[in-house]
N, C-alpha and C positions, 0 to 999 in steps of 0.2 A: 491657132497654135500659139501655146505659151509656154514659158520656161517653169521650172519648178519654183524659181525665185518668184514669179509674178504670182503663181498660185499662193505660195505663202504669204504674199502681200493682198490676198484676197481678189486679184484680178480674174480668176477664172469664173467667178460667179456671174460676170458680166456675159459670159459666153451662153448662159443657159436662156434660151429663147423659146418662143412659142413653136417652133419647128423641130425642137430637140425633145423628142420622146422615145418611148419603147426602150430598145437594146441600147442606142446611143445615151440615153439618160442614165440607164443602169451602169454603163461602163463609166459614164462621169462621176457618179456617186462612189463607184468602187475606187476609181483612181484617187478621188478626194479623200476616201477613208485611208489608203495606203500612205499618202503623203501628208495627213493631217498633223502627225507628231514629229515629221521630219524636221531636223535642225542642220541648216548649212552653215559651214564654217568657211569663210571667206579667206582666212589667213593660209590655208592649204591651197594651192593651185590645182587647178584640174588637170589630169592627164590621160593619155590614152595607154592602154597596156594590152597586150596580147597574153591572156592567162592559159593558153593551151600548150605552152612550151616553157622550158626553163629559161630565165633570164627575161621573160615577158617579150621575146623577139619573135617575130611572124616568120615562119618558115613554110614552105610548100608541104614538107614532110609533116609537121604539125597539124596541118589542115586535114590531110590525108588520115593520118592516125586518128583524129578526132572526128572523122566522117563516120566512123563506126562506134564511137564513144554512146555508151547506153544501150547498145543492142545487146540484149541478153541472149546468151546461149540456151537453147532449149534443154530444159532439165531433163526431159524425156531421153534425148540423145545420149547423155551420159550413162543413164541407167540401161539403156539398150546396149551400149558399148560395152558395160560391165558385165552384161548377161551373154555378150557374143552374139547379138542380133544385128541385122542390117537396118540401117537407117539413111537412105539417100537424103542429101541436103536438097537436091532438085527432084521435081515432079517424076516419079518413075515412068509415068504414062507418056509425058511429051518431053522431058528433059529440057524445057525451056524457061521455067520459072521456078522460085523457091517452093517447096512444097508446103502449102497451106491447105486446111481443110475446104477453104472457100474456092481456093484455085482448083484442087484436085476433083472436088464434086460439081463444081459449075464452070470454072473458067479455063479449064485444060482443054486443049483442042479436042481430045479424045471424048471428054465429058460432054463438051458442047455439040459434038456429032452425034452423041446418044440422045441428048436432049432435042436437038433439032429434027432428028428422025421420028422419036417418039411422040413429041408435041405437034410437030407439023401434020403428021399423018392421021391425028385426031383433031384437027382444026384449031388447034391453040398455038400456033406460030407465035403470037404475041406474048406467051408465056416463056419463050425461050430466054434463059438468062444470058446476060452481057458477059464478055470476058472478065470485066472487072467486078461482077456481082459479089455482094456479101449475102451468105446463106440465109441469115435471119432477115435481112431486108426483102430478098427476094420472095422468101417462103410467105412472109406476111403480106406481100403485095399481090399474090396471086387471087384473082377475082373468082373464087371457087363458088359453083352453084351451090346454094342451101340444100337441096335435095340430094346432091351426090358429093358434098363435101368430105365425108368420111371416106369414101371410096376413092376420091382423087386424092387426098392426103396419104392413105395407105399406098397407093400406086407410087407416089411421088418418093415416099420413104423406101420402099422397095428397090426403085432405081438408084437412089442413093446408096442404099445398101450393097446392091450389085456392083456399082463403080468401086466402092470401098473394098469388096471381096475381090474383085479382080486386081485392084493395086496391090492387094496382099499376096495374090497368087503370082503376079509379076516379080514382086520383091523376094518373097520368101521360097518360091518353087520355081523360078526361072521360066514362067510361063510366058508364051509369046504374047505381045502386046496386039490387041484386036477389040476394036470398038464392036464387030460383029459378035463376039463372044459376050459382050455386056448385053447387047440388043437381045 
């Protein structure tokens, strides 16, 4: 561990040894590039500031307000509101999590019940997605047999579509929630 001043004086190069390789070496050179043209001014004393509030003063309120900084509002939500369409912020099937496509189609308790029932009954319990699975990662990790790959992919897409249609039926038509209806 070295300071920027030590780096500017050339001391960091001594840290590169035979055991520094791969990602660590890449990070070393990236950091070196970032600081190569840096000039330090010793006439200005270092200071700590809290840039998340006026006057650079720490407050619990400023932490709370900035906890959500950078979170973007879904642009489709405004469009749906403008057109008078419903758009629940939480999953309409379980009301437990924010509604994301990965949660709705894989992680929601209703979706997981559907996947568990379908995949277990066909001998593929190891394919059941985890509650935090990402759709693309799950889809590409399935060990689909070559001779039936097209059939499995079609069936999986059909299940995804059926979950989506049930979600829309619940949201827009007031249908009752039921994994049995999806199955």
